[in-house]
C-alpha distance (Angstrom), angle and dihedral (degrees) to the residues before:
residue distance angle dihedral
M1 . . .
I2 3.82 . .
V3 3.80 120.1 .
E4 3.78 136.5 166.4
L5 3.78 111.6 -98.3
H6 3.78 122.7 -141.6
I7 3.79 99.2 -140.3
A8 3.81 92.2 -172.6
D9 3.81 87.2 69.7
Y10 3.81 107.6 94.7
E11 3.83 96.8 -139.4
T12 3.80 90.8 48.5
A13 3.80 91.8 50.1
V14 3.81 89.9 50.2
M15 3.83 90.8 53.1
V16 3.80 92.7 47.0
L17 3.79 93.3 47.0
H18 3.82 91.4 51.2
L19 3.82 90.9 50.1
Q20 3.81 91.8 44.2
R21 3.79 93.2 53.5
R22 3.82 92.3 48.9
A23 3.80 92.9 48.2
Y24 3.80 99.3 41.7
T25 3.80 92.1 46.8
I26 3.81 85.9 67.8
E27 3.82 91.8 50.6
A28 3.81 89.8 47.9
Q29 3.81 89.2 54.4
I30 3.82 91.5 48.1
I31 3.82 95.0 50.4
G32 3.79 95.4 34.6
S33 3.81 97.8 -122.2
T34 3.78 133.0 105.1
A35 3.82 89.9 -169.1
L36 3.81 91.6 93.4
P37 3.81 106.4 134.6
P38 3.85 94.0 -135.3
L39 3.81 88.7 62.7
H40 3.80 89.1 60.2
D41 3.79 98.6 48.3
T42 3.78 119.5 119.3
I43 3.78 130.1 -156.7
A44 3.80 88.4 -99.0
S45 3.81 94.7 49.5
L46 3.81 90.8 50.1
Q47 3.79 91.1 49.0
R48 3.80 92.8 53.8
C49 3.83 99.4 37.8
G50 3.82 93.3 102.0
E51 3.79 94.0 -135.8
R52 3.80 125.8 134.6
F53 3.82 110.9 -121.9
F54 3.79 131.7 -156.7
G55 3.79 123.6 -174.0
Y56 3.78 133.9 -153.8
F57 3.79 112.4 -144.2
Q58 3.77 131.8 -166.1
G59 3.77 101.8 -165.0
E60 3.79 105.9 -46.2
R61 3.82 94.4 -24.8
L62 3.80 122.1 101.8
V63 3.81 102.8 -138.9
G64 3.80 100.7 164.1
A65 3.78 141.0 16.8
I66 3.77 140.7 -178.7
A67 3.79 129.0 -164.2
C68 3.77 128.2 -165.5
E69 3.77 144.9 171.5
R70 3.77 127.0 -150.8
N71 3.79 119.5 -140.4
G72 3.80 110.9 -179.7
K73 3.80 107.1 -59.3
T74 3.82 93.1 -15.5
L75 3.78 124.9 92.3
H76 3.80 113.6 -156.1
L77 3.79 115.6 -155.9
C78 3.79 103.2 -146.4
R79 3.81 100.9 177.0
L80 3.78 137.2 5.6
M81 3.77 115.9 179.8
V82 3.77 138.0 168.5
D83 3.78 126.7 -174.0
P84 3.83 106.4 -106.4
D85 3.83 89.5 -126.4
Y86 3.82 87.3 63.8
F87 3.82 101.6 44.4
R88 3.81 119.0 138.1
Q89 3.79 95.6 22.9
G90 3.81 97.9 109.3
I91 3.81 94.7 -102.3
A92 3.82 95.7 125.9
S93 3.81 91.0 48.1
A94 3.81 91.6 48.8
L95 3.81 91.5 50.1
L96 3.80 93.1 47.1
D97 3.81 93.3 48.6
F98 3.80 91.3 45.5
V99 3.80 95.9 52.3
I100 3.81 93.0 45.9
K101 3.82 89.5 53.2
Q102 3.82 89.0 53.0
E103 3.82 89.2 63.1
P104 3.84 107.3 43.0
S105 3.81 94.6 160.9
I106 3.80 97.0 59.8
S107 3.80 118.7 111.6
E108 3.80 98.6 -156.6
I109 3.79 143.0 13.0
V110 3.82 119.8 -144.2
V111 3.81 128.5 -165.1
T112 3.80 137.0 166.1
T113 3.78 127.5 -154.0
G114 3.76 136.2 169.5
S115 3.81 109.3 -72.9
G116 3.79 89.0 -134.4
N117 3.80 92.1 53.5
V118 3.79 95.4 95.5
P119 3.83 94.6 169.7
A120 3.83 90.8 56.3
I121 3.80 93.3 45.9
R122 3.81 90.7 49.7
F123 3.81 89.8 48.0
Y124 3.80 92.3 54.8
E125 3.81 92.6 43.4
R126 3.82 89.7 53.4
H127 3.80 86.6 55.4
G128 3.79 93.7 53.8
F129 3.81 100.7 -93.0
R130 3.80 120.4 138.8
A131 3.79 126.1 -155.9
I132 3.79 110.7 -117.0
E133 3.79 106.8 164.8
R134 3.79 146.5 10.9
I135 3.78 119.1 -137.3
E136 3.80 132.1 -174.0
T137 3.80 116.7 -142.0
P138 3.81 124.5 -142.8
E139 3.83 85.8 -105.2
G140 3.82 89.3 60.9
I141 3.81 95.6 -108.1
E142 3.78 116.7 141.4
L143 3.80 111.9 -136.1
T144 3.78 131.0 -168.2
K145 3.80 116.6 -141.7
L146 3.79 114.2 -146.8
V147 3.80 128.8 -170.6
K148 3.78 134.0 -164.4
K149 3.77 122.6 -167.4
N150 3.79 110.5 -135.6
R151 3.77 114.2 -127.5
K152 3.75 113.0 -146.7
R153 3.79 111.6 -113.7
């Protein structure tokens, strides 16, 4: 079940932070850098990030989450995370599809991921995203920016 999360709620932020650390530890291993900003978030930084969060629950357990920000006609995917114990079960796809359906008037969806994170890049490409740019962060991490044009339903 997917529901909107109220990240300002302390208990919710604790759950999201725990999930985020588990998920982004895997990406850090894949790209060979622990400098990923999501690994350094705190409860307070999550609560003030300004992103809209949705969570995927199995029973009472938060096993996936996505966060986004809308800027005009563009939807920015800020975070997409799945608990490593639940990889390859369609959770990321369900979250992505769900959040896109929440914003039917957007014209494009933008996301960045570590350039060395081949599984993530393949995931986004399977969902219609195309790589358009490579960016280097202040932490020295190379990111790939991907964009998907939203087809009106």
